C-alpha positions in Angstrom: 110.8 93.4 182.9 107.8 91.5 181.7 107.8 87.7 182.0 107.3 85.4 179.1 103.6 84.8 179.9 102.9 88.6 180.0 104.7 89.1 176.7 102.7 86.3 175.1 99.4 87.8 176.4 100.4 91.2 175.1 101.3 89.9 171.6 98.0 88.0 171.4 96.1 91.1 172.5 97.8 93.3 169.9 97.3 90.7 167.2 93.5 90.7 167.9 93.5 94.5 167.8 95.2 94.5 164.4 93.1 91.8 162.8 89.8 93.4 164.0 90.8 96.9 163.0 92.2 96.3 159.6 88.8 95.8 157.9 87.6 99.2 159.1 90.8 101.0 158.0 92.0 99.4 154.8 90.0 98.4 151.7 89.3 94.7 150.8 90.4 93.4 154.1 87.2 92.2 155.6 88.5 88.6 155.7 90.8 89.3 158.6 87.8 89.6 160.9 87.2 85.9 160.3 90.3 85.2 162.5 90.5 88.4 164.5 89.0 87.0 167.6 91.1 83.8 167.7 94.0 85.5 169.6 91.6 86.9 172.2 90.1 83.4 172.7 93.6 81.9 173.0 94.4 84.6 175.6 91.3 83.6 177.6 92.2 79.9 177.4 95.7 80.6 178.7 94.4 82.7 181.5 92.0 79.9 182.5 94.7 77.3 182.5 97.0 79.4 184.5 94.3 80.5 186.9 95.3 84.0 186.2 93.4 86.6 188.2 92.4 90.1 187.0 92.1 88.9 183.4 89.3 91.4 182.9 91.9 94.1 182.3 93.4 92.2 179.5 90.2 91.8 177.5 88.9 95.3 178.3 92.3 96.7 177.2 92.0 94.8 174.0 88.5 96.2 173.3 89.6 99.7 174.2 92.5 99.6 171.8 90.3 98.2 169.0 87.7 100.9 169.5 90.4 103.6 169.8 92.3 102.5 166.6 89.1 102.4 164.5 87.0 105.3 165.9 89.4 107.7 167.4 88.3 110.3 164.9 85.1 111.0 166.9 87.4 113.1 169.1 87.8 115.6 166.3 84.1 116.6 166.8 84.0 116.2 170.6 86.9 115.0 172.7 84.7 114.1 175.6 82.2 112.3 173.4 85.0 110.4 171.6 86.7 109.2 174.8 83.3 108.2 176.2 82.4 106.3 173.0 85.6 104.4 173.1 85.6 103.5 176.8 81.9 102.8 177.1 81.6 100.7 173.9 84.6 98.7 175.0 83.1 98.3 178.4 80.0 96.7 177.0 82.1 94.4 174.9 84.1 93.4 177.9 80.9 92.8 180.0 79.7 90.4 177.3 83.1 88.6 177.4 83.1 88.6 181.2 79.7 87.0 181.2 81.0 84.3 178.9 83.8 83.6 181.4 81.3 83.2 184.2 79.1 80.9 182.1 82.2 78.9 181.2 82.9 78.3 184.9 79.2 77.3 185.4 79.3 74.8 182.6 82.8 73.6 183.6 84.1 74.1 180.1 82.8 72.4 176.9 81.4 73.9 173.8 78.2 75.6 175.2 80.0 78.6 176.7 81.5 79.5 173.3 78.1 79.2 171.7 76.8 81.4 174.5 79.6 84.0 173.8 78.6 84.2 170.1 74.9 84.4 170.9 75.4 87.0 173.7 77.6 89.2 171.5 75.1 89.2 168.6 72.2 89.7 171.0 74.0 92.8 172.3 74.5 94.1 168.7 70.8 93.5 168.1 69.9 95.5 171.1 72.2 98.3 169.9 70.6 98.3 166.5 66.9 98.3 167.6 65.9 99.4 171.1 69.0 101.0 172.8 68.7 104.8 173.3 72.4 105.1 173.8 73.4 103.3 170.6 76.8 103.2 168.9 76.7 100.2 166.5 79.7 101.4 164.4 81.8 98.3 165.1 79.1 95.7 164.6 81.2 92.7 163.5 79.2 92.4 160.2 80.3 95.9 159.3 83.8 94.6 158.8 82.8 93.6 155.2 81.6 97.1 154.3 84.5 97.6 151.9 84.7 93.9 151.0 81.1 93.6 149.7 82.0 90.9 147.2 82.0 88.4 150.1 78.6 89.3 151.5 76.1 89.6 148.7 74.0 87.2 150.9 73.3 90.1 153.2 70.1 90.4 151.2 69.0 87.3 153.2 70.7 87.6 156.6 71.7 91.2 156.9 74.7 92.6 158.8 74.1 90.5 161.9 74.4 87.5 159.6 77.9 88.8 158.9 78.5 88.9 162.7 77.3 85.3 162.9 79.8 84.4 160.1 82.6 86.1 162.0 81.9 84.2 165.2 81.4 80.9 163.4 84.7 81.3 161.6 86.6 82.4 164.7 85.2 79.6 166.9 85.9 77.0 164.2 89.5 78.1 163.8 89.9 78.3 167.6 88.4 74.8 168.0 90.8 73.4 165.4 93.8 75.0 167.2 92.7 73.7 170.6 92.2 70.2 169.1 95.7 70.4 167.5 97.4 71.6 170.7 95.7 69.0 172.9 96.7 66.2 170.5 93.1 65.2 169.9 93.4 65.4 166.1 96.1 62.7 166.3 93.5 60.3 167.9 90.8 61.0 165.3 90.3 58.5 162.5 90.5 59.4 158.9 86.8 60.0 158.4 86.7 62.3 161.5 89.6 64.4 160.1 88.0 64.7 156.7 84.7 65.7 158.2 86.4 68.3 160.4 88.3 69.7 157.4 85.2 69.9 155.3 83.3 71.6 158.1 86.0 74.2 158.7 86.2 74.9 154.9 82.4 75.2 154.7 82.3 77.7 157.5 85.1 79.8 156.1 84.4 79.6 152.3 80.7 78.6 152.0 79.4 82.1 152.5 82.0 83.4 149.9 80.8 80.9 147.3 77.2 81.8 148.1 78.1 85.5 147.6 79.8 84.7 144.3 76.6 83.0 143.0 74.5 86.0 144.0 76.9 88.5 142.5 76.1 87.1 139.1 72.3 87.6 139.5 70.9 90.8 137.9 68.0 92.8 139.3 65.0 93.7 137.2 64.4 97.5 137.4 60.9 99.0 137.3 62.1 102.4 136.1 65.0 104.9 136.1 65.6 108.3 137.6 68.1 110.9 136.7 70.0 112.3 139.7 72.0 115.5 140.2 73.9 115.6 143.5 75.4 118.9 144.7 78.3 118.8 147.2 78.6 122.4 148.3 81.6 121.8 150.5 80.6 124.3 153.3 82.8 124.0 156.4 80.3 122.9 159.1 82.1 124.8 161.8 81.4 128.0 159.7 78.0 126.9 158.4 76.1 127.9 161.6 77.8 131.2 162.2 80.5 132.1 159.8 78.5 132.1 156.5 75.0 133.5 156.1 72.2 131.3 154.7 71.8 133.4 151.5 75.4 132.8 150.6 75.1 129.0 151.2 71.9 128.8 149.2 73.5 130.7 146.3 76.4 128.1 146.2 73.9 125.2 146.2 71.6 126.7 143.5 74.6 127.5 141.3 75.7 123.9 141.4 72.2 122.7 140.6 72.1 125.2 137.6 75.3 123.7 136.2 74.0 120.2 136.8 70.8 120.8 135.0 72.5 121.9 131.8 71.7 119.3 129.2 69.0 117.6 131.3 65.6 117.5 129.5 63.4 115.1 131.4 62.5 114.6 135.1 65.4 114.8 137.4 66.0 114.5 141.2 68.2 117.2 142.8 69.8 116.3 146.1 71.4 118.6 148.7 73.1 117.6 152.0 71.9 117.2 155.5 70.8 120.3 157.6 71.4 122.6 154.7 69.0 125.2 155.9 67.7 126.1 159.4 64.6 127.4 161.2 62.1 125.8 158.8 58.8 125.6 160.5 56.9 122.4 159.6 53.7 123.2 157.7 54.6 126.9 157.4 57.1 126.6 154.6 56.1 129.8 152.8 57.5 131.9 155.7 61.1 130.6 155.0 63.2 132.6 152.6 65.3 129.6 151.5 62.3 127.5 150.8 60.9 130.3 148.6 64.1 130.5 146.7 64.1 126.8 146.2 60.5 127.0 144.9 61.4 129.8 142.5 64.3 127.8 141.2 62.1 124.7 140.6 59.6 126.9 138.8 62.3 127.7 136.3 63.0 123.9 136.0 59.5 122.4 136.4 60.6 118.8 135.7 63.0 118.8 138.7 62.3 117.8 142.2 64.5 118.7 145.2 65.5 116.6 148.1 67.4 118.5 150.8 68.1 118.5 154.6 66.9 121.1 157.0 66.9 121.9 160.7 63.2 122.2 161.3 60.8 122.8 164.2 57.2 122.1 165.1 55.2 124.7 167.0 52.4 123.3 169.3 50.1 125.2 171.5 48.5 123.9 174.7 49.8 120.8 176.4 53.6 119.9 176.2 53.9 117.3 173.3 57.0 115.6 174.6 59.7 115.8 177.3 62.1 117.2 174.6 59.9 120.1 173.8 60.9 123.5 175.2 58.6 126.5 176.0 58.0 129.2 173.5 55.9 132.3 174.4 53.0 131.8 176.8 51.2 128.6 175.8 53.4 127.2 173.0 56.0 124.5 172.8 58.7 123.9 170.2 60.1 120.5 169.1 63.2 120.5 167.0 63.9 118.1 164.2 66.7 117.0 161.8 64.7 116.6 158.6 64.7 115.8 155.0 62.1 117.3 152.6 61.2 116.6 149.0 59.5 119.5 147.1 58.5 120.3 143.5 57.8 123.4 141.5 54.3 123.7 142.8 55.6 124.0 146.4 54.2 120.6 147.4 56.5 119.5 150.3 56.8 116.1 151.9 58.9 115.9 155.0 60.6 113.2 157.1 62.2 113.7 160.6 65.3 111.7 161.4 64.6 108.9 163.9 68.0 107.5 164.7 69.5 110.5 166.5 73.1 110.8 167.7 73.1 110.5 171.6 74.1 113.6 173.4 74.6 115.7 170.2 71.1 115.5 168.8 69.0 114.1 171.6 69.3 113.3 175.3 68.7 109.6 176.1 66.1 108.9 178.8 65.2 112.5 178.7 62.5 112.1 181.3 65.1 111.2 183.8 68.2 113.0 182.6 66.5 116.1 181.2 66.0 117.8 184.6 69.6 117.0 185.5 70.9 118.4 182.2 68.8 121.5 182.7 69.9 122.2 186.3 73.5 121.2 186.3 74.7 121.7 182.7 72.4 124.4 181.5 70.6 122.1 178.9 73.6 121.5 176.7 72.4 118.2 175.2 70.5 118.1 172.0 66.7 117.7 172.2 65.7 116.8 168.7 62.6 114.7 168.2 62.2 112.1 165.5 59.1 110.7 164.0 57.5 107.6 165.4 57.9 105.3 162.3 60.0 105.3 159.2 58.2 106.6 156.1 59.0 107.4 152.5 59.1 110.8 150.8 56.6 110.8 147.9 57.0 113.0 144.9 56.0 112.9 141.2 56.5 109.4 140.1 58.9 108.7 143.0 58.8 107.0 146.4 62.1 107.6 148.2 63.6 106.4 151.4 65.9 109.0 152.9 68.4 108.0 155.6 69.6 111.1 157.4 73.3 110.7 158.3 73.6 108.3 161.2 70.5 106.3 160.1 72.4 104.7 157.3 74.2 102.5 159.9 70.9 100.8 160.8 70.0 98.0 158.4 66.4 97.2 159.6 65.6 100.9 159.7 66.5 101.3 156.1 64.6 98.1 155.2 61.5 99.7 156.6 61.7 102.4 153.9 61.5 99.6 151.3 58.5 98.0 153.1 56.8 101.3 152.8 57.3 101.3 149.1 60.6 103.0 148.4 62.0 102.2 145.0 65.2 104.2 145.6 67.2 105.0 148.7 69.2 108.1 149.5 71.6 109.2 152.2 72.1 112.8 153.1 74.9 113.6 155.5 77.5 116.0 156.8 80.6 114.1 157.7 83.1 117.0 158.0 82.9 117.2 161.8 85.5 114.5 161.9 88.0 116.0 159.4 90.0 114.0 156.9 89.9 110.7 158.9 88.7 107.1 158.3 85.2 108.2 159.7 83.7 109.5 156.5 85.1 106.6 154.5 83.6 104.0 156.9 80.3 105.9 156.8 80.2 105.7 153.0 80.9 102.0 153.0 78.0 101.3 155.4 75.7 102.6 152.7 77.0 99.9 150.4 75.7 97.3 152.9 72.3 98.9 153.0 72.2 98.7 149.2 72.9 94.9 149.3 70.4 94.2 152.2 67.6 96.0 150.3 68.7 95.6 146.7 68.1 99.3 146.1 70.3 101.8 144.3 71.5 104.6 146.7 72.1 108.3 146.0 74.4 109.7 148.7 74.9 113.4 149.2 77.5 114.6 151.6 78.2 118.3 152.3 82.0 117.9 152.0 82.2 114.4 150.6 82.1 111.6 149.8 79.0 111.8 147.7 78.3 108.7 145.6 76.0 106.7 143.4 75.8 103.1 144.6 74.1 100.3 142.8 72.0 97.5 144.3 75.0 95.2 144.6 76.9 97.7 146.7 79.2 98.8 143.9 80.2 102.5 143.9 79.4 103.6 140.4 80.7 107.2 140.8 82.0 109.2 143.7 83.3 112.7 144.5 86.5 113.7 146.1 86.8 114.8 149.7 86.6 118.5 150.7 85.9 119.8 147.3 82.8 121.5 145.8 81.5 118.9 143.3 78.6 117.8 141.1 77.6 114.2 140.6 75.2 113.2 137.8 73.9 109.9 136.7 71.0 107.5 136.3 69.8 105.1 139.1 67.3 102.3 138.8 64.1 101.9 140.7 63.1 98.5 142.0 60.1 96.9 143.5 61.4 93.5 144.7 61.6 93.0 148.4 64.5 90.9 149.6 64.2 88.2 152.2 65.9 90.6 154.7 63.4 93.3 154.0 60.4 91.0 154.3 61.5 89.0 157.4 63.9 91.3 159.1 67.0 90.3 161.1 66.5 86.6 161.7 70.1 85.9 162.9 69.8 88.6 165.6 66.4 87.4 166.8 67.7 83.8 166.9 70.8 84.8 168.9 68.7 86.6 171.4 66.7 83.4 172.0 69.8 81.2 172.2 71.4 83.8 174.6 68.4 83.7 176.9 68.1 79.9 176.9 71.8 79.4 177.7 71.9 82.1 180.3 68.9 80.5 182.0 70.6 77.1 181.9 73.7 78.6 183.5 71.7 80.5 186.2 69.7 77.4 187.2 72.4 74.8 186.7 72.6 72.8 190.0 75.9 73.0 191.8 77.9 69.8 192.2 79.4 68.7 195.4 
């Protein structure tokens, strides 16, 4: 039987798992993240007081459970990839927490180790969101408010990592109050100290909420408007690349667009989902039958423009253009892309290649090192897609559009780059059915709401099997489709020109936390030993 201390540690671990998981699984529950780390911090304090050894397994187990409860659905697409994502992501969280425990011993307690923990965690999230090749930022703490957007309208200033900072500030403040209460320190404080502490705690917890309420009442000034028709063809992705021919898929999409254009008289933007068509050669569009059918359709509706996803490739002769290119014929190389293209009735086509690629599935991280291993031992099973070097907008008639392809909509600064390039409207094209009817596609939809707030841009979201949606610049879902049903979504979205503070200056909380992390780590490393 478990002793009382083990039972107490288990209860605290499970309580943290529940409080951290609820925001990602249930609507309007982002606030639980503000106290979700407190039980874990209490666990660590108990372990330190008891001199408990092997505590690493307790916090690693907590992080594994949190990852598993919230992202188990990845296993529906790939069991190995899902298990790896849960264990590896939890391991990185646990390494950050273990580093905090080491710093805590170096500083012999005090407040600085807890500041180090918050800064190190957010610095790790910053690394995930910007430079890491193996990147899985799904559980960034600021994402906990993706379905509680009324609390975080200030993301237009501080972005999602500002939300992570709020989560840590709230948890550490609550934990500090509990420690002061349990140690009896509060009883020794005078009245002014108690009032100041209460005001400070209330400010940390509720100040951002009040700021958000003020910003919620502020309206944006549009520079124009665009009519949008989104087609959700509902093609099973497991049949799409083998069970149903491309002509049949194209007929479904064009039939939906034909219905959607009924009653439309002015300019309209038609949107289809990610990777709708395959084998489209960049710059040689006329050779592709689907592209020609799209152009013929647009010639019948000359005021329409079409945004759609495609699996494309670039053919290069001579020198190998990148480690991900594979040989074709004698002196030619092929690079594959997951792309979005915008075309009009004249055949003019602007194209964008997805940059934030899914590790393993779409590209092989550190391909120069791992590529030969994958080729020789595994037969080259990993994806070898190539993205473009910098984000850019798709330009059409009277429209500059930023298009996040699937996974890219999780990256705030990446989407902000579209706006800096002149995007007046954002779009997301995706195919979420790989995961089945699970929390995954709902979480993915809600992350688009955070991108709308950060950039103050309306978003048109097209998902092959759902959920497609129209989202306004405050993150409100104006209209949405059902899951796993063919559907049409029509509406008007606004165009904007204002750049938010977050768009202009980027992720300040993340950069600040990287600096604090490095300073405190250096102080811990070079702190002289006593005695």
